[in-house]
N, C-alpha and C positions, 0 to 999 in steps of 0.2 A: 922418508917414507912414513915416519910417525906423524909428521906435519900434514901430509896428504890424507892419511887415514883419519886424523882428527877432524879436518875440515869436511871430509865426506860424511862422517858420522854426524857432525853438527848440522850439515845441510839437510840430511834425511830426517833428523830429529826435529828440526825446525818445521819442515813440511808436515810431518806427522802432528806436530803441536797445533797447527792451524785448523785441523779437522774438528768440527763441532763435537761437543761432548756426547750428544745423542748418537752420532755416527760411531764415535770411538767405543761407546758402550756396546753397540751392535757388533763391532769388531771384537770386543772383549768376550762377548758371548760365544763367538765362533772359536776364538783361541782357547777358551775354557774347554769346549768340547774336545778339541784336538789334544790339549795338554792333559786332560783328565782321562778321557776314554781311549784315545788313540796312542799317544806317547806314554801315558802313565808316569809323567814326570814325578819322581821321588815319592810315589804313592806308598811304597812299603815303609819309608821313613815316616811319612805323615801318619799312616795308620798305626804304626808302632807308638809314636809320640802320643797320639790321641788315646789309644786304649790303655797305655800305661798311666797317662795323666788323669784319666777319668774312669777309674775301675768300676764305678757304680753305674755307668751308662751302658745300655745294651748296644748291640751292633747296628741296629737301625738308627739310633740317635748318633752314634759315632759316624756313620756314613753321611748323615744329614750335615753334621758339622764339617766333615771332610769336603763335601761338595760345596758348601757355603764358603769354606776357606779358599778353595780353588777359584770360585767366582770372584771373591775379593782380591785374590792374588793377581789375577789377570786385570781386574779393574785398576788396581794400584799401579801396575806397569804403565797403562795408558794415562792415568792421572799424573804420574810422575813426568811423563813425556810432555804434558801440557805446560810444565814449569818453564819450558824453553821459550814460550811466548806469552804466557798468561799475564795479564795486567795486575798491578798491585791491588786495584779495586776488586777485581774478581777473586783473587786468592783470599783477600780479607773477608769476602762474602762467603766463600766456601770453606775456609779454615778459620773459624772464630775462636779467639782466645778469651777465656773468662777469668775473673779475679785478677786481672792484669794490674789493677791499681795498687794492690798490696805489694806486688813486685816493684812497680815503679816508685812507690813510696820509699822502699828500701834503697833503690838506686839513687834517688834524690838525696837521701841521707848519707850517701857515700859508701853504702854496703854493696858488695858484689854478691851475685846469686848463682848457685849451681842448680841445674834442673835435671832431675833423673827422668829418663824415659826409656822405653823398651822397643823391641821390634814388634810394635803393636800399632794398629791403625796405619794411617799414611804418614810415616815418620819423615818421608821426603818433604811433604808439605809443611812440616814443622819448621823447616828452614825459613819460613815467612815470619817467624816469631819477632825479628827485629822491627817489623812494621808496627808492632804494638808496644814496643818498649820506649822508655824515656829517651827523648832526643838528646844526642850528645854522648850516649853510652854505647858500649860495644855489645853486640849480640854475636856469640860465637858458637860453633858446634865442633865436637871432636869427631874425626872420621878415620876410618881405616883405609890406607892407600891401596888402590887396586894395582894388580900386577901389570895389566895392560895399560900402557901409558896414555894411549888415545882415549880409552874409556875413562880413565882416572881424570884426565883433563876435562872431558865432557861433563862428567858428574860434578866436578868442582864448579864448572860454568853455571849449570842449572841450580846448584845448591846455593850459589852466592848472588843470584839475580835479585833477591829481595833484601839484600844488605847484610847477610850473614857472613861471618869470617870463618872459613874452614881451617881447622887446626889438625895437622897430622898427629895421631895418637902418640907417636913416639917422640913428639916435640911438645907435648902438653905441659910438662913441668917448666920447661924453658919459657914457653909463651906466657904462662900465668905469672911466673917470676918477673918477667919483663913488664907485664901490666902492673903488677904490684909496685915495682920499683919506680914506675912512671906515675903512680898514683891514679891510674885509670880504673873506672868502675865498669864492670861487665856482667853479662848474663851468659853462662856457658851451659850448653846442653850436652849431657852424657848419656849415650845409649849403653846402659850398664848391665845388660843381660847376656853378653857374650859368654861362651863357654871357655874357661881358661884352658891352656895347654896342660897336659897331664902333669908335667913337672912343676907347674905353677898352681896346681889344685891343692891349696893348703887350708882353705876355709870352706865348710859345707853348711848348707841350709836346707830346711824342708821347703820344697817348691814343687807344686804340681805332682804330688805323690812320689817325689824322688828326693833322695838325699843328694843334693846337687852341689858341685863345686861352684863357687861364685868369685867374681872379681871384687876387690875391696879398694881399688885405687881411687875411685871417686870420693869415698868416705875419707880417705887419708888427705886428699886435696882440700876438701871442705874444712876439715879440722885444722890443718896446717895453716891455711890462709884465712881462716875465720869467715868463710862464706856462709850465707844463708842457704838453707836446703829446701827445695820444693820438688814435688812429684808432679809430672804433667799427666793428668787423667784424661785420656782421649776417648771420645765416643763417636761412632758413625751414626749420624742422625737419619740420613738417607743416602742414596747413591750419589756420590760426588760432594757430600757435605759432612763436615766434622765440627765437633766442639772440643776444645782442649782447655781444661781448667787447671790453673796453678793451685796446687794443694800444699800448704805449708806442712812440712814433716815434723818439725820440732822447733820450739822457741829458742833453744840453745843447743844446736847439734854438736858443738865442740865439747859439751859437758857429758855426752852420752858415753857409756862404756864401749870399748872396741867392738866393732861389728854390729852394734845395735842399729845404727843408721842404715846399714846395708840390709839388715833384716826387715826394717820398716819399708824400705823400697820394694823388696820382693813380695811383701804382704800386699802393698798397694797394687803391684803389677798382677799378682794372682787374682785379686778381687776383680780387676778389670777383665782378665781373661775368662773368669767364670761368668761375667756379665755378657760378653760378646766373644765367645771363644774363636769364632771364625776370623777375627782380626789379628790373631797372633801368627808369627812366622813359623808354622809347623814344619816347613821343609828343611830347616837347618837342624844340625845334629846337636841340639842344646844339651842333651843328656848323655852324650857319648862317654863321659867319665863319671856319670852319676850312678847311684845305687837305687834301684826301684824299691819302694816301700811295700811291705806286705799289706794287702787290702783286708 
């Protein structure tokens, strides 16, 4: 049954992916109207996240960001579907990586690289990163396994089409240890802005007007294995086009005090959100264990 479900999902996704972008965006506009005005998908959560994160903005500005986010949210869904059939040439044209040479220089010298990113911009298209990296090196991404086996398998299929290796987050340490033992050089992307479970909320940082619990596992990996640390600064230049710049976070990340690298990451992410707030994933409960700051 799971096998049949997977192949049916893959078939319909493939069909959808062949629809031209201009038609998909027209469909996205229709879905936006239904999602925002009719269904009201998670609007209370989004409104609360926005008003708490931007206490200095009036209701009209909050609503503008809110609608812009839902427009982007539906666009991203259809853009992600295009991964099922998009050519490498087209994804390179639409998702352009900048300052790649600095990363490739480190890879050539035998240094592995950890890349911090968030639920910001089209993170699914970031799976095309290996197309820009030094040949012969590994481009990997840490992912959270979905409960639905068919959907999980489908997402792995589209995320790995451009050469990325998907690593289950619960097997991260084992995977990296095996790479190190084999002497293999890699670039690994970490979406590091997930909200920890309450019992795991041990370290808090100021983020978007909240005293928010944060995960520090990426920092621990970087220090333990001596990885170089970069932040991926994503911008949406126009509909269907993005730039993602590798920004070196520190010359010697292993020398930083505990939690300093994590703090640097959230500062980078917050600046990006302030620049284009509609590109952040406001529907998730990022602040469910956070304390709102007094304005």
